[in-house]
C-alpha positions in Angstrom: 46.1 -124.5 162.0 42.8 -125.9 163.1 42.1 -129.6 163.1 39.1 -130.9 161.2 37.3 -131.5 164.5 38.0 -128.0 165.7 36.7 -126.6 162.4 33.5 -128.6 163.0 33.2 -127.1 166.5 33.6 -123.4 165.4 31.4 -123.8 162.3 28.5 -123.9 164.8 29.2 -120.3 165.6 29.3 -118.2 162.4 30.5 -114.5 162.3 27.0 -113.3 162.9 26.7 -115.3 166.1 26.6 -113.0 169.2 29.4 -115.0 171.0 31.6 -115.5 167.9 34.7 -114.0 169.5 34.4 -115.3 173.0 33.6 -118.8 171.8 36.9 -118.8 169.9 38.8 -117.4 172.9 37.4 -120.0 175.2 38.0 -122.8 172.7 41.7 -121.8 172.3 42.3 -121.6 176.1 40.6 -124.9 176.8 42.6 -126.6 174.1 45.9 -125.1 175.3 45.2 -126.2 178.8 44.1 -129.7 177.7 47.3 -130.2 175.8 49.3 -129.3 178.8 47.3 -131.0 181.6 45.0 -133.6 180.3 45.6 -137.4 179.8 43.8 -140.7 180.3 40.2 -140.9 181.4 38.3 -137.6 181.4 35.0 -136.8 183.2 33.1 -133.8 181.9 30.7 -132.4 184.5 27.7 -130.8 182.8 28.6 -132.2 179.4 25.4 -131.2 177.6 25.9 -132.2 173.9 29.6 -133.0 174.6 30.6 -130.5 172.0 33.9 -129.8 173.7 35.0 -133.3 172.6 35.8 -131.7 169.3 38.4 -129.6 171.0 40.0 -132.0 173.4 39.4 -135.6 172.4 42.9 -136.0 171.0 44.4 -135.5 174.4 42.4 -138.1 176.4 41.8 -141.8 176.0 38.2 -141.7 177.2 35.7 -138.9 177.5 32.8 -139.6 179.9 30.0 -137.1 180.0 27.9 -136.5 183.2 24.7 -134.5 183.2 21.4 -134.5 185.0 18.0 -136.0 184.0 16.5 -132.6 183.0 19.5 -131.4 181.0 18.2 -128.6 178.7 20.5 -129.8 175.9 19.0 -133.3 175.7 20.4 -136.6 176.9 21.7 -138.3 173.7 25.4 -137.5 174.5 25.3 -138.1 178.2 27.1 -141.2 179.5 26.3 -140.9 183.2 23.0 -139.5 184.5 23.8 -137.9 187.8 24.5 -134.5 189.4 27.6 -132.5 190.2 26.7 -133.1 193.9 26.4 -136.9 193.6 28.7 -138.4 190.9 27.9 -142.2 190.7 31.6 -143.2 190.5 34.2 -144.4 193.0 36.8 -142.3 194.6 39.9 -141.5 192.4 38.2 -142.7 189.2 39.3 -140.1 186.7 42.6 -138.7 185.5 41.2 -135.3 184.6 37.9 -133.3 184.8 36.4 -130.6 182.5 33.5 -128.4 183.5 32.7 -125.3 181.4 30.2 -122.6 182.4 28.5 -124.9 184.9 29.4 -123.4 188.3 27.0 -120.5 187.8 24.1 -123.0 187.5 24.8 -124.8 190.8 23.0 -123.7 194.0 25.9 -125.2 196.1 29.1 -124.8 194.1 31.3 -125.7 197.1 29.6 -129.0 197.5 30.0 -129.7 193.7 33.8 -129.0 193.8 34.3 -131.2 196.8 32.5 -134.0 194.9 34.7 -133.4 191.9 37.8 -133.6 194.1 36.6 -137.0 195.4 36.4 -138.6 192.0 39.6 -137.1 190.6 42.8 -139.2 191.0 45.6 -137.8 193.1 47.9 -135.8 190.8 45.0 -135.3 188.3 44.0 -131.9 186.9 40.7 -130.2 186.4 39.8 -127.3 184.1 36.8 -125.1 184.8 35.4 -122.0 183.3 33.1 -119.6 185.2 31.6 -116.2 184.2 32.1 -112.8 185.8 30.0 -110.7 183.4 27.2 -112.5 181.5 23.5 -112.1 181.0 21.0 -114.4 182.7 20.7 -117.7 180.8 19.1 -121.1 181.3 16.8 -119.5 183.8 15.7 -120.2 186.5 18.8 -122.3 187.1 21.2 -119.3 187.0 22.5 -118.5 190.4 26.0 -116.9 190.6 28.8 -114.9 189.0 32.4 -115.2 190.1 35.5 -113.0 190.7 39.0 -114.6 190.6 39.1 -114.2 194.4 35.8 -116.1 194.9 37.0 -118.9 192.6 40.3 -119.2 194.5 38.4 -119.5 197.8 36.0 -122.2 196.5 38.7 -124.4 194.9 41.1 -124.1 197.8 38.3 -125.0 200.3 37.6 -128.1 198.2 41.3 -129.2 198.6 42.6 -128.3 195.2 46.0 -126.8 194.4 45.5 -123.7 192.2 47.6 -123.8 189.0 46.1 -120.8 187.4 43.0 -118.6 187.3 43.1 -116.4 184.2 40.7 -113.8 182.7 39.8 -114.7 179.2 39.0 -111.2 177.9 39.1 -107.5 178.6 36.4 -104.9 178.5 35.8 -104.8 174.7 35.1 -108.5 174.1 32.8 -108.5 177.0 31.0 -105.3 176.0 30.5 -106.2 172.3 29.4 -109.7 173.0 26.7 -108.6 175.5 25.7 -105.8 173.1 25.4 -108.5 170.3 23.1 -110.5 172.6 21.0 -107.4 173.4 20.5 -106.8 169.6 19.0 -110.3 169.2 15.7 -108.9 170.5 15.4 -106.9 167.3 16.1 -109.9 165.1 12.6 -110.3 163.7 11.2 -110.3 160.1 12.9 -107.8 157.8 15.3 -106.7 160.5 17.0 -110.1 160.8 19.5 -109.6 158.1 20.4 -106.2 159.4 21.0 -107.5 162.9 23.2 -110.3 161.6 25.2 -107.7 159.6 25.7 -105.4 162.6 26.7 -108.3 164.8 29.2 -109.6 162.2 30.7 -106.1 161.9 30.9 -105.8 165.7 32.7 -109.1 165.9 35.2 -108.0 163.3 36.0 -104.6 164.7 35.4 -104.2 168.4 37.2 -107.3 169.5 40.4 -105.9 168.0 40.3 -103.2 170.7 40.8 -105.8 173.4 44.6 -105.3 173.5 47.3 -103.3 175.3 46.2 -100.4 177.5 42.6 -100.7 176.2 42.3 -104.3 177.6 41.0 -104.3 181.2 40.6 -107.8 182.6 38.5 -106.5 185.5 35.7 -106.7 182.9 36.4 -110.2 181.6 33.3 -112.2 180.7 34.8 -115.4 182.1 37.7 -117.0 183.9 39.5 -120.2 183.1 40.6 -122.2 186.2 43.2 -125.0 186.2 43.6 -126.9 189.4 45.3 -130.1 190.6 44.4 -132.7 193.2 47.5 -133.1 195.4 49.3 -136.4 195.4 48.4 -138.6 198.4 51.8 -138.3 200.1 51.4 -134.5 200.0 48.0 -134.4 201.6 
C-alpha cells in the first residue's frame, strides 16, 4: 500500500513515461533500504528537486539537500550550495547520506566518496545508486558507468564498509526502458499519441519478462549500494 507522498512521487511518471518501470523499482529499493538503515539527520548529495523526500521523509528527522550553483533542476529545493567534493559541513555531521544517480556525473568520484565519508557520523549509513547501462544524459556532465566491482573498489577505498551492492533489474527492464527512450525521437505531431501508446504497452508487457531464467542481472540499468562508516573504535 503506497503512502500519499509515495503516490505523489510516482504520479510524476505515468505509464507512458519511458522510465515508468525502473522509476518504480528504484523507488521501492530506496524506500526499503531507508526503512532499514536511515534515521536522524540526512544529507542528500545532488538533491536536485529533492523529489526523493516523498519516499524517505518518514524515516529521517531532517532532510538537508546539497547541490551545486548550476544545478540543471533549479535551486529552489537546495538547502546547501556546494559540491560533492567540498561539502561545507563539519566532520561527522550527518546520520545518513543519500545520493541517487550522481556518481556518473562526477569527474572525480573517489574524491566525492571520501568527502561523503568525512561528513557521515561513525556508524552512519549511506545509500547510493549508480548506472551500468544508461544513455548519455545531462551532457556534457556525464562521465562514467559502473560495474559492481568498480563500485566496491571505490567505496572501500573511501573507507566504507560494504553492506550490499545489488543489481536493480535484469536484461528486459533495461532493454525496454532504453528502447522507450529511443522512441521519444519520434514523438512529434500526430505521432505523439502513438509513441505514448507503444511505450505504455512496452511498460506493461516486457517488464514482466524480467524474472527467473530470463532475468540476467549482468544487464542491470543500475545498482543500489548500501555502505556504512565504521565506528571509531573499529577504525
